[in-house]
All heavy atoms as TSV, in Angstrom:
chain	resi	resn	atom	element	x	y	z
A	1	MET	N	N	102.831	128.926	86.120
A	1	MET	CA	C	103.611	130.056	85.671
A	1	MET	C	C	103.209	131.288	86.483
A	1	MET	O	O	102.030	131.565	86.652
A	1	MET	CB	C	103.378	130.295	84.179
A	1	MET	CG	C	104.025	131.558	83.686
A	1	MET	SD	S	103.857	131.727	81.915
A	1	MET	CE	C	105.303	132.667	81.601
A	2	VAL	N	N	104.159	132.026	86.943
A	2	VAL	CA	C	103.916	133.251	87.687
A	2	VAL	C	C	103.837	134.414	86.702
A	2	VAL	O	O	104.649	134.515	85.790
A	2	VAL	CB	C	105.040	133.503	88.714
A	2	VAL	CG1	C	104.837	134.832	89.417
A	2	VAL	CG2	C	105.111	132.362	89.705
A	3	THR	N	N	102.845	135.277	86.886
A	3	THR	CA	C	102.678	136.435	86.012
A	3	THR	C	C	102.213	137.622	86.833
A	3	THR	O	O	101.637	137.456	87.904
A	3	THR	CB	C	101.663	136.131	84.885
A	3	THR	OG1	O	101.491	137.302	84.096
A	3	THR	CG2	C	100.328	135.681	85.418
A	4	ASP	N	N	102.475	138.821	86.333
A	4	ASP	CA	C	102.010	140.020	87.035
A	4	ASP	C	C	100.653	140.480	86.510
A	4	ASP	O	O	100.138	141.500	86.932
A	4	ASP	CB	C	103.033	141.151	86.936
A	4	ASP	CG	C	103.218	141.667	85.526
A	4	ASP	OD1	O	102.846	140.961	84.562
A	4	ASP	OD2	O	103.739	142.785	85.371
A	5	LEU	N	N	100.054	139.734	85.584
A	5	LEU	CA	C	98.734	140.089	85.059
A	5	LEU	C	C	97.674	139.813	86.108
A	5	LEU	O	O	97.769	138.848	86.872
A	5	LEU	CB	C	98.426	139.299	83.789
A	5	LEU	CG	C	99.359	139.569	82.610
A	5	LEU	CD1	C	99.052	138.606	81.471
A	5	LEU	CD2	C	99.265	141.005	82.143
A	6	ARG	N	N	96.659	140.662	86.123
A	6	ARG	CA	C	95.574	140.523	87.090
A	6	ARG	C	C	94.230	140.553	86.377
A	6	ARG	O	O	94.116	141.092	85.270
A	6	ARG	CB	C	95.610	141.679	88.107
A	6	ARG	CG	C	96.883	141.754	88.914
A	6	ARG	CD	C	96.927	140.604	89.922
A	6	ARG	NE	N	98.197	140.558	90.614
A	6	ARG	CZ	C	99.097	139.586	90.485
A	6	ARG	NH1	N	98.877	138.575	89.690
A	6	ARG	NH2	N	100.214	139.614	91.159
A	7	ILE	N	N	93.206	140.018	87.004
A	7	ILE	CA	C	91.851	140.074	86.458
A	7	ILE	C	C	91.503	141.533	86.210
A	7	ILE	O	O	91.718	142.388	87.065
A	7	ILE	CB	C	90.846	139.421	87.424
A	7	ILE	CG1	C	91.137	137.927	87.515
A	7	ILE	CG2	C	89.410	139.682	86.970
A	7	ILE	CD1	C	90.321	137.206	88.565
A	8	GLY	N	N	90.992	141.813	85.027
A	8	GLY	CA	C	90.613	143.176	84.656
A	8	GLY	C	C	91.669	143.898	83.838
A	8	GLY	O	O	91.386	144.935	83.249
A	9	ASP	N	N	92.912	143.361	83.786
A	9	ASP	CA	C	93.941	143.980	82.945
A	9	ASP	C	C	93.551	143.868	81.481
A	9	ASP	O	O	92.957	142.867	81.056
A	9	ASP	CB	C	95.295	143.284	83.131
A	9	ASP	CG	C	95.983	143.622	84.431
A	9	ASP	OD1	O	95.513	144.549	85.129
A	9	ASP	OD2	O	96.978	142.959	84.754
A	10	ARG	N	N	93.874	144.889	80.710
A	10	ARG	CA	C	93.623	144.858	79.267
A	10	ARG	C	C	94.801	144.140	78.620
A	10	ARG	O	O	95.943	144.576	78.719
A	10	ARG	CB	C	93.510	146.286	78.738
A	10	ARG	CG	C	92.880	146.359	77.401
A	10	ARG	CD	C	92.492	147.814	77.094
A	10	ARG	NE	N	92.469	147.951	75.663
A	10	ARG	CZ	C	93.465	148.402	74.932
A	10	ARG	NH1	N	94.544	148.863	75.484
A	10	ARG	NH2	N	93.371	148.433	73.622
A	11	VAL	N	N	94.532	143.000	78.017
A	11	VAL	CA	C	95.598	142.159	77.467
A	11	VAL	C	C	95.333	141.826	76.007
A	11	VAL	O	O	94.259	142.075	75.470
A	11	VAL	CB	C	95.742	140.842	78.271
A	11	VAL	CG1	C	96.120	141.118	79.707
A	11	VAL	CG2	C	94.479	140.018	78.201
A	12	MET	N	N	96.350	141.265	75.386
A	12	MET	CA	C	96.209	140.740	74.026
A	12	MET	C	C	96.960	139.421	73.976
A	12	MET	O	O	97.824	139.149	74.813
A	12	MET	CB	C	96.768	141.711	72.994
A	12	MET	CG	C	98.225	141.978	73.112
A	12	MET	SD	S	98.735	143.094	71.820
A	12	MET	CE	C	100.495	143.003	72.025
A	13	ALA	N	N	96.588	138.596	73.013
A	13	ALA	CA	C	97.234	137.299	72.848
A	13	ALA	C	C	97.195	136.932	71.381
A	13	ALA	O	O	96.338	137.401	70.633
A	13	ALA	CB	C	96.522	136.232	73.673
A	14	MET	N	N	98.123	136.098	70.988
A	14	MET	CA	C	98.151	135.633	69.608
A	14	MET	C	C	97.807	134.155	69.598
A	14	MET	O	O	98.460	133.356	70.267
A	14	MET	CB	C	99.531	135.857	69.003
A	14	MET	CG	C	99.600	135.558	67.550
A	14	MET	SD	S	101.146	136.188	66.909
A	14	MET	CE	C	101.033	135.578	65.251
A	15	THR	N	N	96.751	133.811	68.887
A	15	THR	CA	C	96.369	132.405	68.748
A	15	THR	C	C	96.940	131.880	67.441
A	15	THR	O	O	97.208	132.634	66.526
A	15	THR	CB	C	94.846	132.234	68.756
A	15	THR	OG1	O	94.301	132.952	67.656
A	15	THR	CG2	C	94.240	132.739	70.049
A	16	MET	N	N	97.158	130.604	67.384
A	16	MET	CA	C	97.743	129.991	66.198
A	16	MET	C	C	96.716	129.079	65.528
A	16	MET	O	O	96.473	127.975	66.013
A	16	MET	CB	C	98.990	129.192	66.578
A	16	MET	CG	C	100.041	130.040	67.276
A	16	MET	SD	S	100.600	131.444	66.302
A	16	MET	CE	C	101.883	130.698	65.367
A	17	PRO	N	N	96.109	129.522	64.430
A	17	PRO	CA	C	95.046	128.726	63.803
A	17	PRO	C	C	95.513	127.376	63.269
A	17	PRO	O	O	94.701	126.520	63.010
A	17	PRO	CB	C	94.536	129.618	62.678
A	17	PRO	CG	C	95.572	130.655	62.477
A	17	PRO	CD	C	96.351	130.774	63.748
A	18	ILE	N	N	96.817	127.166	63.140
A	18	ILE	CA	C	97.297	125.871	62.639
A	18	ILE	C	C	97.502	124.854	63.757
A	18	ILE	O	O	97.778	123.701	63.491
A	18	ILE	CB	C	98.607	126.035	61.834
A	18	ILE	CG1	C	99.711	126.655	62.706
A	18	ILE	CG2	C	98.367	126.852	60.584
A	18	ILE	CD1	C	101.079	126.690	62.049
A	19	GLU	N	N	97.382	125.284	65.013
A	19	GLU	CA	C	97.531	124.375	66.148
A	19	GLU	C	C	96.176	123.776	66.518
A	19	GLU	O	O	95.132	124.324	66.160
A	19	GLU	CB	C	98.127	125.118	67.343
A	19	GLU	CG	C	99.571	125.520	67.107
A	19	GLU	CD	C	100.186	126.230	68.296
A	19	GLU	OE1	O	99.492	126.414	69.312
A	19	GLU	OE2	O	101.356	126.603	68.188
A	20	PRO	N	N	96.161	122.679	67.250
A	20	PRO	CA	C	94.893	122.030	67.612
A	20	PRO	C	C	93.897	122.955	68.309
A	20	PRO	O	O	92.705	122.816	68.131
A	20	PRO	CB	C	95.329	120.899	68.552
A	20	PRO	CG	C	96.726	120.585	68.140
A	20	PRO	CD	C	97.322	121.914	67.719
A	21	GLY	N	N	94.376	123.926	69.101
A	21	GLY	CA	C	93.484	124.854	69.782
A	21	GLY	C	C	92.834	125.846	68.840
A	21	GLY	O	O	91.830	126.469	69.163
A	22	GLY	N	N	93.406	126.023	67.669
A	22	GLY	CA	C	92.839	126.907	66.653
A	22	GLY	C	C	92.969	128.382	66.967
A	22	GLY	O	O	93.591	128.783	67.933
A	23	GLY	N	N	92.380	129.195	66.120
A	23	GLY	CA	C	92.361	130.638	66.289
A	23	GLY	C	C	91.071	131.055	66.966
A	23	GLY	O	O	90.235	130.235	67.292
A	24	ALA	N	N	90.904	132.372	67.161
A	24	ALA	CA	C	89.706	132.812	67.855
A	24	ALA	C	C	89.433	134.287	67.630
A	24	ALA	O	O	90.349	135.074	67.464
A	24	ALA	CB	C	89.850	132.563	69.348
A	25	TYR	N	N	88.168	134.629	67.607
A	25	TYR	CA	C	87.697	136.005	67.684
A	25	TYR	C	C	86.799	136.021	68.906
A	25	TYR	O	O	85.655	135.591	68.837
A	25	TYR	CB	C	86.889	136.389	66.441
A	25	TYR	CG	C	87.716	136.491	65.192
A	25	TYR	CD1	C	87.754	135.459	64.267
A	25	TYR	CD2	C	88.461	137.638	64.933
A	25	TYR	CE1	C	88.509	135.563	63.116
A	25	TYR	CE2	C	89.220	137.744	63.782
A	25	TYR	CZ	C	89.233	136.702	62.882
A	25	TYR	OH	O	89.992	136.810	61.742
A	26	ALA	N	N	87.334	136.455	70.050
A	26	ALA	CA	C	86.556	136.369	71.279
A	26	ALA	C	C	87.048	137.369	72.307
A	26	ALA	O	O	88.195	137.789	72.274
A	26	ALA	CB	C	86.654	134.962	71.863
A	27	GLN	N	N	86.160	137.745	73.215
A	27	GLN	CA	C	86.559	138.581	74.337
A	27	GLN	C	C	87.086	137.740	75.481
A	27	GLN	O	O	87.875	138.201	76.284
A	27	GLN	CB	C	85.379	139.421	74.813
A	27	GLN	CG	C	84.994	140.503	73.844
A	27	GLN	CD	C	83.859	141.355	74.380
A	27	GLN	OE1	O	83.312	141.104	75.450
A	27	GLN	NE2	N	83.498	142.363	73.626
A	28	CYS	N	N	86.656	136.490	75.563
A	28	CYS	CA	C	87.094	135.581	76.620
A	28	CYS	C	C	87.721	134.355	75.985
A	28	CYS	O	O	87.154	133.776	75.070
A	28	CYS	CB	C	85.913	135.162	77.486
A	28	CYS	SG	S	85.140	136.527	78.341
A	29	LEU	N	N	88.879	133.964	76.496
A	29	LEU	CA	C	89.601	132.843	75.921
A	29	LEU	C	C	90.492	132.236	76.996
A	29	LEU	O	O	91.116	132.970	77.766
A	29	LEU	CB	C	90.458	133.354	74.755
A	29	LEU	CG	C	91.227	132.365	73.927
A	29	LEU	CD1	C	90.273	131.467	73.147
A	29	LEU	CD2	C	92.136	133.094	72.957
A	30	ALA	N	N	90.562	130.942	77.069
A	30	ALA	CA	C	91.471	130.261	77.994
A	30	ALA	C	C	92.688	129.817	77.200
A	30	ALA	O	O	92.558	129.159	76.168
A	30	ALA	CB	C	90.789	129.063	78.634
A	31	MET	N	N	93.876	130.232	77.656
A	31	MET	CA	C	95.105	129.853	76.965
A	31	MET	C	C	96.285	129.954	77.918
A	31	MET	O	O	96.170	130.553	78.987
A	31	MET	CB	C	95.321	130.723	75.734
A	31	MET	CG	C	95.529	132.187	75.990
A	31	MET	SD	S	95.598	133.221	74.505
A	31	MET	CE	C	96.218	132.188	73.253
A	32	PRO	N	N	97.432	129.388	77.549
A	32	PRO	CA	C	98.605	129.452	78.418
A	32	PRO	C	C	99.037	130.905	78.673
A	32	PRO	O	O	99.026	131.738	77.760
A	32	PRO	CB	C	99.681	128.701	77.634
A	32	PRO	CG	C	98.928	127.823	76.681
A	32	PRO	CD	C	97.687	128.591	76.345
A	33	ALA	N	N	99.438	131.197	79.891
A	33	ALA	CA	C	99.817	132.563	80.284
A	33	ALA	C	C	100.967	133.105	79.452
A	33	ALA	O	O	101.029	134.304	79.185
A	33	ALA	CB	C	100.176	132.589	81.759
A	34	GLN	N	N	101.873	132.262	78.992
A	34	GLN	CA	C	103.016	132.752	78.232
A	34	GLN	C	C	102.633	133.304	76.860
A	34	GLN	O	O	103.434	133.939	76.208
A	34	GLN	CB	C	104.123	131.693	78.111
A	34	GLN	CG	C	103.741	130.467	77.335
A	34	GLN	CD	C	103.254	129.337	78.200
A	34	GLN	OE1	O	102.695	129.549	79.269
A	34	GLN	NE2	N	103.429	128.115	77.743
A	35	ARG	N	N	101.394	133.092	76.435
A	35	ARG	CA	C	100.925	133.651	75.159
A	35	ARG	C	C	100.172	134.970	75.338
A	35	ARG	O	O	99.676	135.531	74.373
A	35	ARG	CB	C	100.006	132.659	74.461
A	35	ARG	CG	C	100.735	131.444	73.978
A	35	ARG	CD	C	99.923	130.758	72.948
A	35	ARG	NE	N	100.579	129.542	72.537
A	35	ARG	CZ	C	100.056	128.657	71.738
A	35	ARG	NH1	N	98.842	128.856	71.286
A	35	ARG	NH2	N	100.707	127.588	71.400
A	36	VAL	N	N	100.073	135.444	76.577
A	36	VAL	CA	C	99.288	136.650	76.872
A	36	VAL	C	C	100.222	137.753	77.339
A	36	VAL	O	O	101.148	137.512	78.110
A	36	VAL	CB	C	98.236	136.358	77.971
A	36	VAL	CG1	C	97.419	137.582	78.286
A	36	VAL	CG2	C	97.336	135.208	77.542
A	37	THR	N	N	99.968	138.969	76.872
A	37	THR	CA	C	100.730	140.127	77.323
A	37	THR	C	C	99.799	141.320	77.476
A	37	THR	O	O	98.709	141.345	76.898
A	37	THR	CB	C	101.883	140.452	76.345
A	37	THR	OG1	O	102.720	141.441	76.930
A	37	THR	CG2	C	101.362	140.942	75.007
A	38	ARG	N	N	100.220	142.272	78.242
A	38	ARG	CA	C	99.423	143.481	78.466
A	38	ARG	C	C	99.334	144.270	77.157
A	38	ARG	O	O	100.330	144.415	76.451
A	38	ARG	CB	C	100.092	144.315	79.563
A	38	ARG	CG	C	99.233	145.375	80.148
A	38	ARG	CD	C	99.830	145.980	81.409
A	38	ARG	NE	N	99.451	145.164	82.570
A	38	ARG	CZ	C	100.263	144.373	83.250
A	38	ARG	NH1	N	101.522	144.277	82.938
A	38	ARG	NH2	N	99.811	143.676	84.271
A	39	ALA	N	N	98.150	144.755	76.836
A	39	ALA	CA	C	97.961	145.587	75.646
A	39	ALA	C	C	98.643	146.930	75.879
A	39	ALA	O	O	98.650	147.454	76.997
A	39	ALA	CB	C	96.470	145.786	75.366
A	40	ALA	N	N	99.224	147.478	74.829
A	40	ALA	CA	C	99.920	148.764	74.939
A	40	ALA	C	C	98.954	149.858	75.381
A	40	ALA	O	O	97.842	149.970	74.846
A	40	ALA	CB	C	100.552	149.127	73.607
A	41	GLU	N	N	99.381	150.633	76.364
A	41	GLU	CA	C	98.549	151.705	76.891
A	41	GLU	C	C	98.274	152.733	75.804
A	41	GLU	O	O	99.157	153.085	75.014
A	41	GLU	CB	C	99.265	152.372	78.064
A	41	GLU	CG	C	98.372	153.245	78.902
A	41	GLU	CD	C	99.054	153.713	80.172
A	41	GLU	OE1	O	99.780	152.904	80.779
A	41	GLU	OE2	O	98.851	154.873	80.525
A	42	GLY	N	N	97.034	153.187	75.746
A	42	GLY	CA	C	96.650	154.217	74.786
A	42	GLY	C	C	96.261	153.691	73.413
A	42	GLY	O	O	95.936	154.471	72.530
A	43	THR	N	N	96.290	152.369	73.227
A	43	THR	CA	C	95.881	151.812	71.932
A	43	THR	C	C	94.422	151.389	71.972
A	43	THR	O	O	93.887	151.061	73.026
A	43	THR	CB	C	96.730	150.573	71.561
A	43	THR	OG1	O	96.575	149.573	72.575
A	43	THR	CG2	C	98.192	150.919	71.400
A	44	THR	N	N	93.788	151.401	70.813
A	44	THR	CA	C	92.437	150.864	70.696
A	44	THR	C	C	92.552	149.344	70.652
A	44	THR	O	O	93.645	148.792	70.485
A	44	THR	CB	C	91.742	151.349	69.414
A	44	THR	OG1	O	92.461	150.808	68.284
A	44	THR	CG2	C	91.717	152.867	69.317
A	45	HIS	N	N	91.425	148.649	70.751
A	45	HIS	CA	C	91.455	147.185	70.629
A	45	HIS	C	C	91.989	146.778	69.254
A	45	HIS	O	O	92.773	145.859	69.142
A	45	HIS	CB	C	90.068	146.584	70.852
A	45	HIS	CG	C	89.577	146.708	72.256
A	45	HIS	ND1	N	90.254	146.202	73.342
A	45	HIS	CD2	C	88.465	147.278	72.764
A	45	HIS	CE1	C	89.595	146.460	74.446
A	45	HIS	NE2	N	88.502	147.114	74.133
A	46	ALA	N	N	91.565	147.481	68.203
A	46	ALA	CA	C	92.019	147.154	66.847
A	46	ALA	C	C	93.524	147.367	66.710
A	46	ALA	O	O	94.225	146.549	66.122
A	46	ALA	CB	C	91.264	147.995	65.826
A	47	GLU	N	N	94.036	148.452	67.265
A	47	GLU	CA	C	95.466	148.718	67.184
A	47	GLU	C	C	96.260	147.675	67.961
A	47	GLU	O	O	97.263	147.146	67.472
A	47	GLU	CB	C	95.780	150.122	67.715
A	47	GLU	CG	C	95.257	151.222	66.831
A	47	GLU	CD	C	95.259	152.585	67.498
A	47	GLU	OE1	O	95.308	152.670	68.748
A	47	GLU	OE2	O	95.195	153.586	66.769
A	48	ALA	N	N	95.803	147.358	69.162
A	48	ALA	CA	C	96.501	146.357	69.975
A	48	ALA	C	C	96.507	144.995	69.291
A	48	ALA	O	O	97.494	144.265	69.356
A	48	ALA	CB	C	95.864	146.249	71.356
A	49	ALA	N	N	95.423	144.666	68.615
A	49	ALA	CA	C	95.302	143.361	67.951
A	49	ALA	C	C	96.282	143.222	66.789
A	49	ALA	O	O	96.671	142.105	66.431
A	49	ALA	CB	C	93.881	143.154	67.443
A	50	THR	N	N	96.707	144.319	66.184
A	50	THR	CA	C	97.631	144.230	65.041
A	50	THR	C	C	99.090	144.178	65.459
A	50	THR	O	O	99.936	143.789	64.674
A	50	THR	CB	C	97.440	145.412	64.066
A	50	THR	OG1	O	97.786	146.623	64.735
A	50	THR	CG2	C	96.024	145.481	63.549
A	51	LEU	N	N	99.410	144.547	66.699
A	51	LEU	CA	C	100.813	144.597	67.119
A	51	LEU	C	C	101.555	143.276	66.976
A	51	LEU	O	O	102.699	143.267	66.527
A	51	LEU	CB	C	100.915	145.131	68.550
A	51	LEU	CG	C	100.560	146.611	68.696
A	51	LEU	CD1	C	100.576	147.003	70.167
A	51	LEU	CD2	C	101.505	147.493	67.902
A	52	PRO	N	N	100.977	142.118	67.322
A	52	PRO	CA	C	101.741	140.873	67.147
A	52	PRO	C	C	102.029	140.551	65.681
A	52	PRO	O	O	102.916	139.772	65.393
A	52	PRO	CB	C	100.807	139.806	67.743
A	52	PRO	CG	C	99.862	140.532	68.614
A	52	PRO	CD	C	99.701	141.889	67.993
A	53	MET	N	N	101.314	141.139	64.771
A	53	MET	CA	C	101.503	140.838	63.353
A	53	MET	C	C	102.616	141.671	62.720
A	53	MET	O	O	103.059	141.377	61.633
A	53	MET	CB	C	100.203	141.082	62.584
A	53	MET	CG	C	99.043	140.276	63.080
A	53	MET	SD	S	99.462	138.520	62.984
A	53	MET	CE	C	97.956	137.785	63.538
A	54	ASN	N	N	103.015	142.741	63.377
A	54	ASN	CA	C	104.028	143.635	62.784
A	54	ASN	C	C	105.429	143.212	63.107
A	54	ASN	O	O	105.744	142.585	64.001
A	54	ASN	CB	C	103.796	145.078	63.274
A	54	ASN	CG	C	102.533	145.642	62.704
A	54	ASN	OD1	O	102.253	145.458	61.556
A	54	ASN	ND2	N	101.754	146.309	63.525
């Protein structure tokens, strides 16, 4: 998959605890690129983490 994300970009992702890969609380995680997006500029980590839930 081609993506414009680069090493060092601030990103967020949503894990699915009901899937075999499970959920996670981590700074580093390996997952498919289509589940990752750039975190909104100007948000804290806590704020960015809640965006997929809204």
